[in-house]
Backbone bond lengths (Angstrom), bond angles and torsions (degrees), N, CA, C in turn:
res aa  C-N    CA-C-N  psi(-1)  N-CA   C-N-CA  omega(-1)  CA-C   N-CA-C  phi
1 X - - - 1.441 - - 1.521 109.79 -
2 X 1.314 115.52 168.56 1.452 120.12 -178.84 1.525 111.54 -63.88
3 X 1.325 116.62 -37.70 1.465 119.84 179.54 1.525 111.04 -63.70
4 X 1.333 116.74 -39.06 1.460 120.38 178.38 1.522 111.03 -67.41
5 X 1.331 117.21 -38.66 1.463 120.02 177.70 1.515 111.25 -65.36
6 X 1.348 117.40 -37.19 1.457 120.35 178.04 1.523 111.23 -64.75
7 X 1.335 116.82 -37.29 1.469 119.81 178.72 1.525 110.70 -66.79
8 X 1.336 117.46 -35.13 1.455 120.95 -177.45 1.522 112.61 -81.42
9 X 1.337 117.98 -22.38 1.455 121.99 -178.37 1.521 108.48 -78.77
10 X 1.325 117.45 108.30 1.455 121.62 -176.44 1.524 112.03 -68.70
11 X 1.332 118.35 -18.02 1.458 120.63 -179.70 1.519 112.68 -89.28
12 X 1.331 118.67 -11.15 1.463 120.98 -176.04 1.526 110.45 -69.18
13 X 1.324 115.83 131.80 1.457 121.69 176.10 1.510 115.01 80.89
14 X 1.313 118.42 4.62 1.460 120.09 178.95 1.518 110.07 -85.10
15 X 1.313 115.55 168.51 1.456 121.57 -177.79 1.529 111.21 -61.95
16 X 1.332 117.42 -32.60 1.465 120.17 -176.75 1.531 112.55 -84.24
17 X 1.353 117.78 13.79 1.462 120.14 177.46 1.526 112.31 -60.95
18 X 1.348 116.47 -28.08 1.458 118.30 179.85 1.523 111.82 -70.99
19 X 1.326 118.27 -10.00 1.456 121.67 178.17 1.526 112.05 -91.73
20 X 1.330 117.78 -7.79 1.460 121.65 175.83 1.511 107.87 -91.67
21 X 1.308 116.91 147.67 1.451 119.76 -177.85 1.521 110.04 -141.07
22 X 1.311 114.84 164.17 1.455 122.31 175.96 1.522 107.89 -135.45
23 X 1.310 116.14 156.76 1.454 121.40 178.13 1.524 107.70 -119.23
24 X 1.313 115.94 123.46 1.460 121.93 173.21 1.516 107.11 -106.01
25 X 1.323 116.08 139.62 1.461 118.45 -178.35 1.522 110.17 -145.33
26 X 1.301 114.71 156.45 1.453 122.42 175.61 1.517 108.96 -115.97
27 X 1.306 116.71 153.60 1.459 120.93 179.95 1.523 109.59 -110.72
28 X 1.307 115.74 165.87 1.464 120.07 -177.54 1.520 112.66 -68.76
29 X 1.334 117.17 -20.67 1.465 118.81 179.02 1.531 112.45 -94.79
30 X 1.329 117.64 11.63 1.456 121.36 175.28 1.510 114.84 95.39
31 X 1.324 117.59 4.48 1.463 120.51 178.81 1.516 111.73 -78.51
32 X 1.313 115.57 162.12 1.459 122.23 178.80 1.514 107.86 -133.26
33 X 1.313 117.33 138.42 1.459 120.62 -179.99 1.512 111.21 -143.42
34 X 1.315 115.28 166.06 1.458 122.35 178.77 1.508 109.61 -140.62
35 X 1.316 115.44 145.29 1.459 122.36 170.49 1.519 105.45 -118.26
36 X 1.336 116.02 115.94 1.455 121.89 -171.93 1.529 108.91 -124.72
37 X 1.334 118.33 133.16 1.464 119.78 177.31 1.528 111.10 -73.65
38 X 1.322 116.12 143.40 1.460 122.43 177.60 1.515 108.95 -125.56
39 X 1.316 116.39 151.48 1.460 118.72 172.07 1.526 108.07 -69.63
40 X 1.299 116.89 160.87 1.460 120.62 -176.37 1.524 111.89 -62.17
41 X 1.324 116.77 -39.84 1.464 120.84 -179.60 1.533 111.15 -62.37
42 X 1.321 116.85 -45.55 1.461 121.18 179.14 1.520 110.22 -67.18
43 X 1.342 117.12 -40.33 1.459 120.77 179.18 1.532 111.37 -58.15
44 X 1.328 117.12 -48.27 1.472 119.29 -177.18 1.530 111.62 -68.77
45 X 1.331 117.26 -34.02 1.468 120.11 176.57 1.533 110.51 -64.83
46 X 1.332 116.60 -45.43 1.469 120.25 179.33 1.525 112.00 -69.61
47 X 1.330 117.57 -32.25 1.462 120.50 176.22 1.523 110.05 -64.38
48 X 1.321 116.58 -42.23 1.463 120.23 178.24 1.526 110.35 -64.70
49 X 1.327 117.10 -43.69 1.467 120.50 178.67 1.522 110.91 -63.57
50 X 1.317 116.79 -41.74 1.461 121.34 178.62 1.521 111.16 -61.51
51 X 1.311 116.70 -42.14 1.461 120.68 179.81 1.524 111.59 -64.29
52 X 1.332 116.22 -45.26 1.467 120.35 179.96 1.527 110.36 -66.22
53 X 1.323 117.14 -41.59 1.461 120.34 -178.66 1.531 111.93 -67.69
54 X 1.325 117.15 -37.11 1.467 118.78 -179.56 1.525 111.21 -67.25
55 X 1.331 117.27 -26.85 1.464 120.49 176.44 1.526 111.88 -84.88
56 X 1.336 117.44 -32.69 1.459 121.02 -172.70 1.528 113.48 -87.28
57 X 1.323 117.27 -31.35 1.462 120.13 -175.15 1.521 111.15 -98.25
58 X 1.304 115.07 149.69 1.464 119.96 175.44 1.521 108.78 -76.15
59 X 1.321 116.28 141.31 1.458 119.97 178.07 1.518 109.91 -97.36
60 X 1.319 115.39 160.17 1.456 121.00 179.24 1.524 110.75 -70.31
61 X 1.285 117.22 134.64 1.472 124.15 174.56 1.525 112.64 58.16
62 X 1.301 118.67 24.67 1.461 124.46 179.34 1.522 112.95 58.38
63 X 1.329 117.46 30.60 1.459 121.89 177.01 1.522 109.30 -82.61
64 X 1.306 116.79 146.90 1.455 121.32 177.90 1.530 109.30 -77.14
65 X 1.338 116.30 117.24 1.463 119.58 -179.67 1.519 111.78 -68.99
66 X 1.318 116.93 -28.80 1.459 120.06 -179.19 1.524 112.50 -74.62
67 X 1.309 117.69 -43.04 1.461 119.64 -170.94 1.525 112.89 -69.49
68 X 1.316 119.05 -38.65 1.459 117.96 -178.09 1.511 112.30 -79.53
69 X 1.326 118.60 -16.09 1.453 122.23 -179.60 1.528 112.21 -80.79
70 X 1.308 118.03 -21.88 1.459 121.09 -177.17 1.525 110.94 -74.35
71 X 1.298 116.02 133.61 1.451 123.16 -178.70 1.520 109.24 -87.64
72 X 1.322 116.09 133.48 1.463 120.24 176.77 1.519 108.70 -136.21
73 X 1.324 116.42 126.50 1.461 120.94 177.03 1.511 109.65 -80.66
74 X 1.301 116.42 145.78 1.461 120.45 177.08 1.524 109.46 -75.58
75 X 1.341 118.05 152.38 1.470 119.92 178.21 1.526 112.68 -57.29
76 X 1.323 116.73 -31.37 1.458 120.89 179.56 1.528 111.16 -63.37
77 X 1.333 117.50 -29.17 1.465 121.38 -178.92 1.521 112.08 -101.89
78 X 1.294 117.39 26.58 1.461 121.19 175.96 1.502 114.36 82.79
79 X 1.316 117.28 21.96 1.456 120.95 179.96 1.516 112.15 -75.78
80 X 1.296 115.54 165.77 1.458 121.85 179.05 1.517 109.33 -90.59
81 X 1.319 114.64 -160.39 1.466 119.58 178.42 1.521 110.84 -55.44
82 X 1.305 116.65 157.01 1.460 120.65 -174.76 1.527 112.74 -64.87
83 X 1.323 118.13 -23.57 1.464 119.28 -179.36 1.525 112.45 -96.54
84 X 1.326 117.64 2.48 1.462 121.70 -179.88 1.524 108.81 -95.11
85 X 1.313 116.92 92.70 1.463 121.24 -176.55 1.522 110.47 -102.49
86 X 1.301 115.57 151.84 1.454 122.17 -178.58 1.516 110.33 -101.61
87 X 1.311 115.60 145.31 1.459 121.47 175.62 1.515 108.12 -108.02
88 X 1.307 116.24 172.14 1.449 119.20 175.74 1.515 114.44 133.94
89 X 1.319 118.21 5.18 1.452 121.20 179.75 1.526 108.39 -116.85
90 X 1.315 115.82 128.93 1.459 121.52 176.89 1.529 107.91 -88.40
91 X 1.313 116.64 132.51 1.468 121.78 178.42 1.524 108.11 -83.96
92 X 1.329 115.63 101.54 1.458 120.94 -177.11 1.522 113.31 -62.71
93 X 1.327 116.92 -35.43 1.464 119.90 179.76 1.523 110.79 -63.72
94 X 1.319 116.66 -39.89 1.463 120.56 178.33 1.527 110.92 -69.13
95 X 1.322 117.27 -43.60 1.463 121.07 -179.53 1.534 110.77 -64.81
96 X 1.330 117.48 -36.79 1.465 119.96 -179.86 1.522 112.31 -69.02
97 X 1.327 117.90 -19.58 1.466 120.35 175.88 1.529 110.96 -65.19
98 X 1.327 116.43 -22.06 1.467 121.52 179.48 1.524 110.79 -57.71
99 X 1.322 116.87 -40.97 1.469 120.91 -178.61 1.526 112.12 -67.83
100 X 1.322 117.27 -24.85 1.470 120.96 -178.97 1.522 113.20 -87.22
101 X 1.321 117.55 -8.47 1.464 120.86 -178.46 1.527 110.65 -76.23
102 X 1.334 117.00 154.94 1.475 119.63 173.25 1.531 110.24 -62.09
103 X 1.314 116.19 154.48 1.462 121.83 -176.44 1.523 112.21 -57.03
104 X 1.315 117.75 -38.90 1.469 120.18 -179.87 1.524 111.26 -64.20
105 X 1.339 117.05 -39.82 1.466 120.17 177.30 1.526 110.89 -67.49
106 X 1.333 117.63 -38.65 1.459 121.04 177.27 1.526 110.79 -61.33
107 X 1.328 116.21 -43.03 1.462 120.02 179.55 1.530 111.25 -64.94
108 X 1.336 116.84 -39.88 1.464 120.58 178.28 1.522 111.42 -63.22
109 X 1.338 116.72 -44.45 1.469 120.44 179.51 1.520 111.20 -67.11
110 X 1.338 116.61 -39.57 1.471 119.86 179.43 1.533 110.28 -64.84
111 X 1.317 117.34 -41.06 1.466 119.02 179.36 1.527 111.19 -69.17
112 X 1.344 117.28 -27.57 1.462 120.40 179.32 1.530 111.82 -68.43
113 X 1.337 117.15 -27.16 1.464 118.85 178.69 1.531 111.94 -101.53
114 X 1.324 116.40 6.94 1.457 120.58 176.68 1.510 113.80 80.99
115 X 1.321 117.03 31.40 1.450 122.31 179.51 1.526 109.11 -122.39
116 X 1.320 116.58 174.70 1.458 120.09 178.26 1.509 111.16 -116.63
C-alpha cells in the first residue's frame, strides 16, 4: 500500500523533499500518466514485485507485459541496436493490480519476493 511505501522510502518527509519532483502528463488519446522518483530500496522491491506479477498473472489479450514495458530509444535519437532495450520503469498499472488481488494471492506474491 501507499502507506507501506512511504515507511520504506527513506527520503519521504525529509527537508530535501522539495528537491524531488514528478511529471504528470496527458496523452492525445485521453490517457494520463506520471513519472515519479523512487528511492533505490523501493525501486528494487517494486521491480521484484513487478517481475513476479508479470509471470504469475494473466495479461490482457495474451500480450507480453515485459516486452512493451521496456524502453528503447530510436537510432535517430542516439539509441543503440534495436535489441538493446533499457529497463528502469515500474509499470504502475501492473503494480496497482496487487491491491485488487485476493489476500491469499497477495501473501503468495509477497512471500515470492521475500516480503511479508
